[in-house]
MDTraj code that builds the backbone (N, CA, C; nanometers):
import mdtraj as md
import numpy as np

residues = "UNK UNK UNK UNK UNK UNK UNK UNK UNK UNK UNK UNK UNK UNK UNK UNK UNK UNK UNK UNK UNK UNK UNK UNK UNK UNK UNK UNK UNK UNK UNK UNK UNK UNK UNK UNK UNK UNK UNK UNK UNK UNK UNK UNK UNK UNK UNK UNK UNK UNK".split()
xyz = np.array([
    [0.5658, -0.9651, -0.1827],
    [0.5045, -0.7867, -0.1783],
    [0.5828, -0.7819, -0.0276],
    [0.6448, -0.6796, -0.0419],
    [0.7215, -0.6462, 0.1339],
    [0.6877, -0.5169, 0.0875],
    [0.6697, -0.4417, 0.2108],
    [0.5791, -0.3113, 0.2340],
    [0.7523, -0.2537, 0.2335],
    [0.7831, -0.1276, 0.1102],
    [0.9097, -0.0890, 0.1341],
    [0.8619, 0.0633, 0.1784],
    [0.7983, 0.1406, 0.2408],
    [0.8122, 0.2480, 0.2644],
    [0.6460, 0.3348, 0.2759],
    [0.5643, 0.4180, 0.3855],
    [0.4829, 0.4776, 0.3405],
    [0.5689, 0.6569, 0.3118],
    [0.4963, 0.7353, 0.2256],
    [0.5792, 0.8805, 0.2076],
    [0.4287, 1.0198, 0.2783],
    [0.4487, 1.0864, 0.1665],
    [0.3519, 1.2161, 0.2318],
    [0.2795, 1.1875, 0.2853],
    [0.1692, 1.2432, 0.2944],
    [0.0108, 1.2591, 0.3214],
    [-0.0171, 1.3110, 0.1570],
    [-0.1118, 1.2155, 0.1510],
    [-0.2069, 1.2681, -0.0314],
    [-0.3090, 1.3621, -0.0214],
    [-0.4181, 1.2670, 0.1067],
    [-0.5128, 1.3179, 0.1152],
    [-0.6105, 1.3672, 0.2951],
    [-0.6696, 1.3807, 0.3819],
    [-0.7499, 1.3420, 0.4687],
    [-0.8813, 1.3656, 0.4389],
    [-0.9534, 1.3226, 0.4844],
    [-1.0542, 1.2494, 0.4526],
    [-1.1692, 1.2638, 0.5942],
    [-1.2544, 1.3150, 0.5852],
    [-1.3766, 1.2241, 0.7308],
    [-1.5314, 1.2477, 0.7262],
    [-1.5590, 1.1409, 0.7664],
    [-1.6384, 1.0367, 0.7270],
    [-1.6173, 1.0076, 0.8826],
    [-1.7898, 0.9545, 0.8631],
    [-1.8931, 0.9646, 0.9642],
    [-1.8967, 0.8418, 1.0293],
    [-1.8456, 0.7932, 1.1157],
    [-1.8997, 0.5853, 1.1788],
    [-2.0526, 0.5175, 1.1797],
    [-2.0194, 0.3836, 1.2550],
    [-2.1873, 0.3378, 1.2850],
    [-2.2161, 0.4948, 1.4098],
    [-2.1351, 0.5192, 1.4194],
    [-2.1727, 0.6017, 1.5861],
    [-2.1867, 0.7374, 1.5488],
    [-2.1948, 0.7541, 1.3971],
    [-2.2689, 0.9755, 1.4158],
    [-2.0818, 0.9740, 1.4635],
    [-1.9951, 0.8852, 1.5314],
    [-1.9160, 1.0454, 1.5415],
    [-1.8127, 1.0313, 1.3768],
    [-1.7626, 1.1972, 1.4434],
    [-1.7218, 1.1858, 1.2830],
    [-1.5374, 1.2004, 1.2585],
    [-1.4984, 1.1117, 1.2109],
    [-1.3263, 1.0910, 1.2456],
    [-1.3254, 1.1061, 1.0960],
    [-1.1306, 1.1722, 1.1126],
    [-1.0004, 1.1677, 0.9904],
    [-0.9724, 1.0555, 1.0108],
    [-0.9820, 1.0314, 0.8206],
    [-0.8722, 0.9439, 0.7900],
    [-0.7800, 1.0163, 0.7079],
    [-0.6591, 0.8948, 0.7387],
    [-0.5284, 0.9964, 0.6105],
    [-0.4675, 0.9411, 0.5583],
    [-0.4402, 0.9577, 0.3874],
    [-0.4709, 0.8494, 0.3333],
    [-0.2940, 0.8533, 0.3028],
    [-0.1363, 0.7412, 0.2487],
    [-0.0203, 0.8654, 0.2152],
    [0.0022, 0.7714, 0.1392],
    [0.1349, 0.8335, 0.0760],
    [0.1837, 0.7578, -0.0834],
    [0.2777, 0.6365, -0.0236],
    [0.2268, 0.5162, -0.0569],
    [0.2586, 0.3861, -0.0444],
    [0.3462, 0.3434, -0.1609],
    [0.4957, 0.2411, -0.0952],
    [0.5838, 0.1682, -0.2041],
    [0.5492, 0.0727, -0.1413],
    [0.5402, -0.0281, -0.2398],
    [0.5734, -0.1973, -0.2132],
    [0.7151, -0.2324, -0.3215],
    [0.7686, -0.3358, -0.2721],
    [0.8367, -0.4360, -0.3662],
    [0.7636, -0.5378, -0.4076],
    [0.7922, -0.5741, -0.5388],
    [0.6525, -0.6978, -0.5805],
    [0.7640, -0.7842, -0.6701],
    [0.7664, -0.9011, -0.6123],
    [0.8761, -1.0325, -0.6869],
    [0.8059, -1.1768, -0.6965],
    [0.7642, -1.1644, -0.9030],
    [0.7808, -1.3005, -0.9309],
    [0.8613, -1.3670, -0.9515],
    [0.8416, -1.4942, -0.8810],
    [0.9715, -1.5877, -0.9230],
    [0.8274, -1.6836, -1.0375],
    [0.9264, -1.7699, -1.1169],
    [0.8614, -1.8408, -1.2018],
    [0.8327, -1.9425, -1.1253],
    [0.7205, -2.0187, -1.1512],
    [0.6680, -2.1376, -1.0732],
    [0.7486, -2.2381, -1.0536],
    [0.8270, -2.2815, -1.1630],
    [0.8668, -2.4138, -1.1537],
    [1.0196, -2.3725, -1.1982],
    [1.1591, -2.3044, -1.2164],
    [1.2712, -2.2293, -1.1942],
    [1.2085, -2.1896, -1.0109],
    [1.1160, -2.1193, -0.9994],
    [1.1835, -2.0504, -0.8737],
    [1.3065, -1.9238, -0.9131],
    [1.3143, -1.8075, -1.0315],
    [1.4182, -1.7954, -1.0700],
    [1.3306, -1.6390, -1.0992],
    [1.4349, -1.5716, -1.0737],
    [1.2961, -1.4133, -1.0503],
    [1.2314, -1.4185, -1.1987],
    [1.1923, -1.3749, -1.2188],
    [1.0609, -1.2907, -1.3624],
    [1.1241, -1.1740, -1.3319],
    [1.0323, -1.0729, -1.2583],
    [1.0188, -0.9700, -1.2900],
    [1.0427, -0.9158, -1.0777],
    [1.1079, -0.8054, -1.0672],
    [1.1141, -0.7771, -0.9516],
    [1.1136, -0.6298, -0.9371],
    [0.9702, -0.4998, -0.9622],
    [0.9859, -0.4303, -0.9364],
    [0.8840, -0.2739, -0.8001],
    [0.8944, -0.1624, -0.8466],
    [0.8425, -0.1337, -0.6990],
    [0.7935, 0.0511, -0.7413],
    [0.6476, -0.0979, -0.6556],
    [0.5604, 0.1257, -0.7030],
    [0.4177, 0.1244, -0.6310],
])
top = md.Topology()
chain = top.add_chain()
for i, resn in enumerate(residues, 1):
    res = top.add_residue(resn, chain, resSeq=i)
    for name in ("N", "CA", "C"):
        top.add_atom(name, md.element.get_by_symbol(name[0]), res)
traj = md.Trajectory(xyz[None], top)
């Protein structure tokens, strides 16, 4: 699995941490490439972007 990139902001949420401080966490769209080789031959069975 390879990281192919980070996209636009999807959502930003506020969280309270263990020290009672309020923090913002930003979530982004992400794209990863998944490659699945056959165990015996090593031949690529699938290669997809999700």
